[in-house]
C-alpha positions in Angstrom: 89.3 110.6 64.7 90.9 110.0 68.0 90.3 112.5 70.8 92.5 113.2 73.8 90.4 110.8 75.8 90.8 107.1 75.6 87.7 105.3 74.3 86.2 108.4 72.7 86.4 109.2 69.0 85.0 111.9 66.9 83.4 111.7 63.5 81.5 114.0 61.1 77.9 113.2 60.2 75.9 115.6 58.0 78.7 118.2 58.5 78.2 118.0 62.3 81.0 116.8 64.6 79.8 114.0 66.8 81.4 111.6 69.3 81.4 107.8 69.8 82.2 106.1 73.1 83.7 102.6 73.2 84.5 100.4 76.2 85.7 96.7 76.0 85.3 94.6 79.2 86.1 90.9 79.1 85.9 91.0 75.3 82.4 92.5 75.3 82.3 95.7 73.4 80.0 98.6 74.5 79.5 101.4 72.1 77.2 104.4 71.8 77.3 107.0 69.0 75.7 110.4 68.5 77.0 112.5 71.3 77.0 116.1 70.2 79.5 117.3 72.8 82.8 115.8 74.1 81.7 116.5 77.6 78.5 114.4 77.2 80.5 111.6 75.7 83.0 111.7 78.7 80.1 111.6 81.2 78.7 108.5 79.5 82.1 106.8 79.3 82.7 107.6 83.0 79.3 106.1 83.9 80.2 102.9 81.9 83.5 102.7 83.6 82.0 103.1 87.1 79.4 100.4 86.3 82.2 97.9 85.2 84.9 99.1 87.5 85.1 95.9 89.5 85.4 93.8 86.4 88.2 96.0 85.1 90.1 95.8 88.4 89.8 92.0 88.5 91.4 92.0 85.0 94.3 94.1 86.2 94.9 91.8 89.2 94.9 88.8 86.9 97.3 90.5 84.5 99.7 91.3 87.3 99.6 87.7 88.5 100.3 86.4 85.0 103.2 88.8 84.6 104.7 88.0 87.9 104.6 84.3 87.1 106.0 84.7 83.5 108.1 87.8 83.8 107.1 88.5 80.2 104.9 91.2 78.9 104.6 89.4 75.6 103.4 86.1 77.2 101.0 88.0 79.5 99.5 89.8 76.6 99.1 86.6 74.6 97.5 84.8 77.6 95.0 87.7 78.2 94.4 88.3 74.5 95.4 91.9 74.6 98.1 94.1 73.2 101.6 94.3 74.8 101.1 98.1 75.0 98.0 97.7 77.1 99.6 95.1 79.4 102.6 97.4 79.8 100.4 100.4 80.6 98.4 98.4 83.3 101.7 97.1 84.8 103.2 100.6 84.9 99.9 102.0 86.4 99.9 99.4 89.1 103.6 100.0 90.0 104.7 96.5 88.9 106.8 97.5 85.9 108.9 100.5 85.2 111.7 101.6 82.9 113.8 104.7 83.1 111.8 106.3 80.3 108.4 105.5 81.9 109.6 107.0 85.1 110.7 110.2 83.3 107.4 110.4 81.4 105.2 110.0 84.5 107.3 112.4 86.6 106.8 115.1 83.9 103.1 114.3 83.5 102.7 114.5 87.3 104.6 117.8 87.2 101.8 119.3 85.0 103.3 119.0 81.6 100.9 118.0 78.7 101.5 114.9 76.7 102.7 117.0 73.8 105.2 118.9 76.0 106.6 115.6 77.5 107.0 114.2 74.0 109.0 117.3 72.9 111.0 117.5 76.1 112.1 113.8 75.8 112.3 113.8 72.0 109.8 110.9 71.7 106.4 110.5 70.0 103.1 111.4 71.7 102.2 107.7 71.2 105.2 106.6 73.2 104.3 109.1 75.9 100.7 107.7 76.0 102.0 104.1 76.1 104.3 104.8 79.0 101.9 107.0 81.0 100.0 105.6 83.9 96.3 105.3 83.3 94.4 108.5 83.7 90.8 108.9 84.6 88.7 107.7 81.6 91.3 105.2 80.4 91.0 102.1 82.5 89.5 101.9 86.0 88.7 105.5 86.8 91.7 106.3 89.0 92.4 110.0 89.0 95.4 111.8 87.7 95.7 115.5 88.0 96.7 115.7 84.3 93.2 114.7 83.2 91.6 117.6 81.5 
Protein backbone atom coordinates (compact mmCIF):
# COMPACT_ATOMS: atom_id res chain seq x y z
CA UNK A 1 0.00 0.00 0.00
CA UNK A 2 1.15 3.52 -0.72
CA UNK A 3 2.27 5.76 2.10
CA UNK A 4 2.24 9.54 2.21
CA UNK A 5 5.89 9.51 1.09
CA UNK A 6 6.88 8.93 -2.51
CA UNK A 7 8.94 5.79 -3.04
CA UNK A 8 7.85 4.14 0.21
CA UNK A 9 5.15 1.50 0.34
CA UNK A 10 3.87 -0.61 3.18
CA UNK A 11 3.01 -4.28 3.20
CA UNK A 12 2.07 -6.90 5.77
CA UNK A 13 4.28 -9.92 6.36
CA UNK A 14 3.39 -12.44 9.05
CA UNK A 15 0.83 -9.97 10.42
CA UNK A 16 3.53 -7.31 10.87
CA UNK A 17 3.42 -4.03 8.95
CA UNK A 18 6.66 -3.40 7.10
CA UNK A 19 7.92 -0.87 4.57
CA UNK A 20 9.69 -1.05 1.22
CA UNK A 21 11.82 1.72 -0.29
CA UNK A 22 12.09 2.18 -4.08
CA UNK A 23 14.16 4.64 -6.07
CA UNK A 24 14.69 4.66 -9.84
CA UNK A 25 17.67 6.56 -11.23
CA UNK A 26 18.49 6.39 -14.93
CA UNK A 27 16.26 3.33 -15.31
CA UNK A 28 18.13 1.50 -12.54
CA UNK A 29 15.85 0.34 -9.75
CA UNK A 30 17.02 0.39 -6.14
CA UNK A 31 14.81 -1.42 -3.65
CA UNK A 32 15.11 -2.51 -0.05
CA UNK A 33 12.43 -4.26 1.99
CA UNK A 34 11.88 -5.10 5.61
CA UNK A 35 11.88 -1.75 7.39
CA UNK A 36 9.82 -2.04 10.56
CA UNK A 37 9.18 1.69 10.96
CA UNK A 38 8.25 4.36 8.47
CA UNK A 39 10.95 6.61 9.90
CA UNK A 40 13.71 4.06 9.22
CA UNK A 41 12.42 3.66 5.65
CA UNK A 42 12.44 7.45 5.18
CA UNK A 43 15.99 7.71 6.50
CA UNK A 44 17.18 5.05 4.07
CA UNK A 45 15.33 6.70 1.15
CA UNK A 46 16.88 10.08 2.04
CA UNK A 47 20.37 8.51 2.09
CA UNK A 48 19.75 6.98 -1.35
CA UNK A 49 18.53 10.29 -2.71
CA UNK A 50 21.52 12.12 -1.30
CA UNK A 51 23.84 9.56 -2.88
CA UNK A 52 22.20 9.96 -6.31
CA UNK A 53 21.25 13.66 -6.01
CA UNK A 54 23.55 14.85 -8.81
CA UNK A 55 22.27 12.19 -11.20
CA UNK A 56 18.67 13.13 -10.48
CA UNK A 57 19.39 16.86 -10.97
CA UNK A 58 21.11 16.19 -14.29
CA UNK A 59 17.96 14.40 -15.40
CA UNK A 60 15.83 17.42 -14.43
CA UNK A 61 18.09 19.71 -16.46
CA UNK A 62 17.83 17.41 -19.48
CA UNK A 63 14.05 17.24 -19.12
CA UNK A 64 13.82 21.03 -19.02
CA UNK A 65 15.98 21.37 -22.14
CA UNK A 66 13.85 18.84 -24.01
CA UNK A 67 10.63 20.55 -22.96
CA UNK A 68 11.88 24.01 -23.94
CA UNK A 69 12.86 22.67 -27.38
CA UNK A 70 9.62 20.76 -27.99
CA UNK A 71 7.07 22.76 -25.93
CA UNK A 72 5.35 19.43 -25.34
CA UNK A 73 5.10 17.50 -22.09
CA UNK A 74 4.02 14.43 -24.07
CA UNK A 75 7.05 14.51 -26.37
CA UNK A 76 9.37 15.20 -23.44
CA UNK A 77 7.94 12.23 -21.55
CA UNK A 78 8.33 9.94 -24.55
CA UNK A 79 11.91 11.11 -25.17
CA UNK A 80 12.94 10.49 -21.54
CA UNK A 81 10.88 7.31 -21.19
CA UNK A 82 8.87 8.58 -18.22
CA UNK A 83 5.27 9.43 -17.46
CA UNK A 84 3.73 12.75 -18.45
CA UNK A 85 2.75 13.28 -14.81
CA UNK A 86 6.35 12.97 -13.67
CA UNK A 87 7.60 15.33 -16.40
CA UNK A 88 4.88 17.85 -15.48
CA UNK A 89 5.78 17.60 -11.79
CA UNK A 90 9.48 18.21 -12.51
CA UNK A 91 8.68 21.17 -14.76
CA UNK A 92 6.35 22.68 -12.15
CA UNK A 93 8.97 22.16 -9.44
CA UNK A 94 11.65 23.85 -11.53
CA UNK A 95 9.36 26.80 -12.35
CA UNK A 96 9.29 26.07 -16.07
CA UNK A 97 5.61 25.14 -16.32
CA UNK A 98 2.51 26.32 -14.48
CA UNK A 99 -1.25 26.27 -14.83
CA UNK A 100 -3.77 28.28 -12.84
CA UNK A 101 -4.68 25.09 -10.96
CA UNK A 102 -1.06 24.16 -10.20
CA UNK A 103 -0.48 27.67 -8.85
CA UNK A 104 -3.54 27.38 -6.56
CA UNK A 105 -2.46 23.93 -5.36
CA UNK A 106 1.08 25.02 -4.52
CA UNK A 107 -0.03 28.26 -2.86
CA UNK A 108 -2.35 26.28 -0.57
CA UNK A 109 0.33 23.68 0.20
CA UNK A 110 2.82 26.44 0.99
CA UNK A 111 0.15 27.99 3.21
CA UNK A 112 0.21 24.90 5.40
CA UNK A 113 -2.78 22.97 4.09
CA UNK A 114 -2.48 19.20 3.82
CA UNK A 115 -2.90 17.41 0.50
CA UNK A 116 -6.34 16.19 1.58
CA UNK A 117 -7.43 19.70 2.61
CA UNK A 118 -6.27 21.16 -0.71
CA UNK A 119 -8.18 18.48 -2.60
CA UNK A 120 -11.37 19.23 -0.68
CA UNK A 121 -10.94 23.00 -0.96
CA UNK A 122 -10.44 22.87 -4.76
CA UNK A 123 -12.88 19.98 -5.34
CA UNK A 124 -10.22 17.83 -7.00
CA UNK A 125 -8.75 14.43 -6.18
CA UNK A 126 -5.76 13.88 -3.91
CA UNK A 127 -3.98 12.35 -6.93
CA UNK A 128 -4.47 15.57 -8.88
CA UNK A 129 -3.08 17.58 -5.97
CA UNK A 130 -0.04 15.29 -5.84
CA UNK A 131 0.48 15.56 -9.60
CA UNK A 132 0.36 19.37 -9.52
CA UNK A 133 2.42 19.87 -6.36
CA UNK A 134 6.07 20.78 -6.51
CA UNK A 135 8.41 18.03 -5.39
CA UNK A 136 8.72 17.77 -1.65
CA UNK A 137 11.66 16.31 0.20
CA UNK A 138 11.76 12.58 -0.43
CA UNK A 139 10.15 12.77 -3.84
CA UNK A 140 12.84 13.77 -6.29
CA UNK A 141 16.02 15.60 -5.48
CA UNK A 142 15.79 16.32 -1.78
CA UNK A 143 14.66 19.95 -2.04
CA UNK A 144 12.78 20.92 1.10
CA UNK A 145 9.19 22.02 1.37
CA UNK A 146 7.73 23.00 4.71
CA UNK A 147 4.74 20.69 4.09
CA UNK A 148 6.92 17.60 4.35
CA UNK A 149 5.91 15.74 7.48
